[in-house]
C-alpha angles and dihedrals in degrees: 000000000000108000109213119237102227089174093076085082088055096070094049091048095051092046091052093044090052094046108027094094097045101052096085090050088235097132135071090309091071087076097056121094120259109276130221094193138001137181126200134187128189130197130180153168127228123197124189115213115206107250122192110256095021120144104250105004099216124131119227140176123207127181133180148106111324101190148325131211137188117198129189127187108201085179128008092257099050130066126184118193144180119202139191109201121188099162093112092061094049095044097047119095096204093046092045091054092046095045089235124155121210106180120187115218114206141176127185155143139248119201125188114206108210093301089295099097144352129219124196122185130166139166125217143172135204137170115233127205112288090041089280109158123212131192119199133201119193126191129177127178123191122187120194120218132190117287091035093286117150134199115204131188134166147099143174141267123209119190112195132205091243093069094261125122120198124194144175133196134186145180129197141177116209113202132175114230096177137010090270103022133075137173130211123196110197132186121202129192125184142177128195099208092253119112114267094000115123143132137207132191139185116208127192110193132172139185133201124194108216091181145340090283107030129060131169125205140175146154150178132230136194130182148136132260119208113198139173083232108073095210089060092052116096145072123323126206132191140171134183140183126197136193122195122188131178104211095182136349088275103034136061139162136206135197125195129186115190132179126187139173127191133176115279093009139098117254113262128215118189129187114188133174131193136197128196131185122186142183111230122227112255 
């Protein structure tokens, strides 16, 4: 019988956890000069901790390049980007043990609409184990309200060559609670394309700007996974912390620590680091 891969939702949640507060450009990046071009590279280490009741109680450690991105701003309100995303391979139990790589190649656009809203859209493609190809379409919309409050909604849909279609949707509210502190509750809902298999999560994230160059963020998520495999049905938990530091006007680094547990799976702990270098607009 086919064993559903509930960890496919993990990669999406990790990416959203790491990026959800940065999308409106309300954090430390707001103090950086407008860029003309920027290149980013991410690397990370994922460790599997043995958990009672997990399928295949085997510890493992995987490290490697998690992603790379090149962005270009033809005009200040328009960003074009190309991205290599390997988080799925490094956050998937079966792929870590098999040493398989499932990179996702994406290209997209971000458009700022007169400081009132921001739209992000991209398309991607990857090849899953078993020579299953999957296309992906991701869309996110951010609307800015008075008082630097922001509403966010979006998600992705991924039709596969084996007649399955996976999708994830989310909604969020970003609210300032102090001059340099904001919180962001987010709700996620995902379907794997199999009957009666779904997952939801509620995330409470926050960010504090300690200076014009340094910000600290973090959050915790809880949810539930429903699967046709009983051992994969149960509660899920995740937590992450992030540090972002602008070294110069052109360079910045980010560190992210993430821990997640899910039913029928070993607990995963991930440490990732990113470095970006940009060319400011003259």
